C-alpha positions as CSV (number, residue, x, y, z in Angstrom):
1,M,86.9,90.6,102.9
2,I,90.7,91.7,102.5
3,S,91.4,92.5,99.1
4,N,93.9,90.4,96.8
5,G,94.7,93.6,94.7
6,S,96.0,93.1,91.7
7,R,96.7,89.4,92.1
8,R,99.1,88.3,91.8
9,P,100.1,84.1,90.5
10,F,99.9,81.0,92.8
11,V,102.3,79.2,94.8
12,L,101.4,75.9,94.9
13,V,104.4,74.8,96.9
14,A,103.0,72.7,100.2
15,N,103.0,69.2,98.5
16,H,99.5,68.5,99.1
17,V,96.8,70.2,97.2
18,V,94.7,70.8,100.8
19,L,97.3,73.0,102.2
20,D,98.0,74.4,99.2
21,F,94.3,75.5,99.5
22,T,95.3,76.7,103.2
23,N,97.8,79.5,101.9
24,T,95.8,81.5,99.8
25,V,96.6,84.4,101.5
26,N,100.2,85.9,102.4
27,A,100.8,85.0,105.8
28,R,99.4,82.8,108.6
29,P,97.6,83.3,111.4
30,T,96.7,86.3,110.4
31,F,96.8,87.9,107.0
32,S,96.5,90.9,105.4
33,R,96.9,89.9,101.6
34,D,93.4,86.7,100.5
35,D,94.4,85.9,97.1
36,L,90.3,84.6,96.7
37,A,88.8,88.0,97.2
38,H,86.1,87.5,94.3
39,P,85.0,84.2,92.4
40,D,86.6,83.6,89.2
41,D,90.3,83.9,91.9
42,V,88.5,80.3,92.8
43,V,87.9,79.0,89.6
44,D,91.8,80.1,88.4
45,W,93.0,78.3,92.0
46,A,91.1,75.1,90.8
47,C,92.8,75.1,87.9
48,A,96.2,76.2,89.0
49,A,96.0,73.7,91.1
50,G,94.8,70.5,88.5
51,L,91.1,69.7,89.6
52,V,89.2,71.7,86.6
53,A,88.9,68.6,84.2
54,G,88.7,68.2,80.9
55,S,90.5,70.9,78.3
56,V,91.8,74.4,80.7
57,H,89.4,76.0,78.9
58,S,86.2,74.8,78.6
59,G,86.4,73.5,81.7
60,V,87.1,76.7,83.2
61,L,83.8,78.2,81.1
62,E,82.4,75.0,82.7
63,M,83.0,75.6,86.8
64,R,83.3,80.0,86.3
65,R,79.1,79.4,86.2
66,H,79.0,77.0,89.0
67,V,80.8,80.2,91.6
68,G,79.4,83.1,92.6
69,A,79.6,85.1,96.2
70,T,77.8,82.4,98.0
71,E,80.5,79.7,96.8
72,L,83.4,82.1,97.2
73,D,81.7,82.4,100.6
74,E,81.7,78.6,100.9
75,A,85.2,78.1,99.6
76,L,86.3,80.3,102.5
77,A,84.9,79.2,104.7
78,L,86.4,75.4,103.7
79,R,89.8,77.2,103.6
80,E,90.1,78.5,107.0
81,N,88.1,75.4,108.9
82,L,90.8,73.5,107.0
83,Y,93.1,75.7,109.0
84,Q,91.9,75.5,112.2
85,V,92.6,71.5,111.6
86,F,96.0,71.6,110.1
87,G,97.9,75.1,111.5
88,P,97.9,73.6,114.5
89,I,98.9,69.6,114.0
90,A,101.7,71.3,112.6
91,T,102.4,73.3,115.6
92,G,102.1,70.0,117.7
93,R,98.8,71.8,119.1
94,E,95.3,69.8,118.6
95,P,92.5,71.0,115.5
96,R,89.5,72.8,116.9
97,A,87.2,70.1,117.6
98,G,84.6,72.1,115.8
99,A,87.0,72.2,112.6
100,V,87.6,68.8,112.8
101,T,83.3,68.3,113.4
102,Y,83.2,70.7,109.9
103,V,85.5,69.1,107.7
104,S,84.1,65.8,108.7
105,R,80.8,66.4,108.1
106,L,81.5,67.4,105.0
107,A,83.7,64.7,104.0
108,A,81.3,62.5,105.2
109,D,78.6,64.6,102.5
110,A,81.9,64.1,99.9
111,I,81.7,60.2,99.5
112,R,77.6,60.3,98.9
113,S,77.9,62.6,96.3
114,S,80.5,60.4,94.7
115,L,81.5,57.6,92.3
116,L,83.1,54.5,93.2
117,I,84.7,54.2,89.5
118,H,87.2,51.2,89.4
119,G,90.7,52.6,87.3
120,E,94.1,51.4,87.0
121,A,95.4,52.5,89.9
122,G,92.0,51.0,92.1
123,F,88.9,51.7,93.4
124,V,88.4,56.1,93.5
125,L,86.1,58.2,94.1
126,A,85.2,60.5,91.7
127,W,82.3,63.3,91.6
128,S,80.5,65.7,88.7
129,P,83.3,67.6,87.0
130,N,84.0,71.2,87.1
131,T,81.3,72.5,89.7
132,F,81.4,74.0,92.5
133,E,80.4,71.4,94.7
134,S,82.7,68.4,93.8
135,F,85.9,71.1,94.2
136,V,84.3,71.4,97.4
137,H,83.7,67.6,97.5
138,R,87.2,66.5,96.4
139,L,89.0,69.1,99.1
140,A,87.0,67.4,102.2
141,D,88.3,64.5,101.2
142,E,91.6,65.3,100.6
143,A,91.5,66.4,104.1
144,L,90.0,63.9,105.7
145,Q,92.5,60.9,103.7
146,L,95.2,63.0,104.8
147,L,93.8,63.0,108.3
148,R,93.9,59.7,108.1
149,S,97.5,59.6,107.4
150,P,100.3,59.1,108.8
151,E,102.0,61.6,106.6
152,A,99.9,64.5,108.8
153,R,103.0,64.0,111.4
154,R,104.9,65.7,108.5
155,I,103.0,68.3,108.2
156,S,105.4,71.9,109.1
157,A,104.5,75.6,109.6
158,C,107.5,77.8,107.2
159,D,109.4,79.7,110.1
160,G,108.8,83.2,108.2
161,C,105.6,83.4,106.5
162,G,103.4,80.3,108.4
163,W,102.4,78.6,105.0
164,L,101.8,75.1,106.1
165,F,103.7,72.1,103.6
166,L,103.8,68.8,103.8
167,D,107.6,67.8,104.8
168,T,108.5,65.9,102.2
169,S,112.7,66.4,102.2
170,R,114.8,62.7,103.9
171,A,115.8,64.8,107.1
172,H,112.1,65.8,107.8
173,G,114.2,69.3,108.5
174,R,112.1,71.6,106.3
175,R,111.8,75.4,107.6
176,W,110.6,77.7,105.0
177,C,107.9,77.2,101.9
178,A,109.9,78.3,99.9
179,M,114.1,78.6,100.0
180,N,113.7,82.2,97.6
181,T,111.5,83.5,99.4
182,C,111.4,83.1,103.3
183,G,114.8,81.5,103.0
184,A,115.9,84.4,101.1
185,R,115.3,86.7,103.6
186,H,116.0,85.0,106.8
187,K,119.4,84.4,104.8
188,M,119.8,88.1,104.5
189,R,118.9,89.6,107.6
190,R,121.7,86.9,109.5
191,Y,123.9,88.4,107.8
192,H,122.8,92.2,107.7
193,Q,123.0,91.0,111.8
194,R,126.6,89.5,111.6
195,R,127.1,93.3,109.5
196,V,125.5,95.0,112.4
197,N,127.6,93.0,115.0
198,A,130.6,93.5,113.3
199,T,130.4,96.8,112.8
200,G,128.3,97.9,115.8
201,I,126.6,100.7,112.5
202,A,122.8,99.2,111.5
């Protein structure tokens, strides 16, 4: 397992919770830093992503009771299978068949374990709050919905770090996970290259 060292804040820039979950590493397709290195990291990410119900304090405490080393391994397996589904889609390739099967089976389990609740926006699926199973099932259900949606055509990968995101820009021309990180580094490299070209000094 790759350590995340001193944990940096979670960055949620993908415009979709499932893609944000695949981005809990420092780069794709290969990475040297993992933001989910400890069971508590999974709980903290769920809280940051808005997947903890009720008050944050009580919800986090409740979910921590359900997440240990085994659950961490399951979360990482889900994350990497999700990446093997959506990473290829972002670059115009076919997703890995085994990963699609993994996610679809988990989504089927999610439906079987859910309750159908009638809310203001219509019927929605609901699970017991703040358990590891509900966390996994919500992500699997969201992934299946995204796969079946026309929005799947808008999934892209950052030109800098390879993070995935849902391009909601009007012109569908987003290139970076965030302009103040990868976008800024790209601009700096271009600026440096122009100076080298002008002066001949690297």
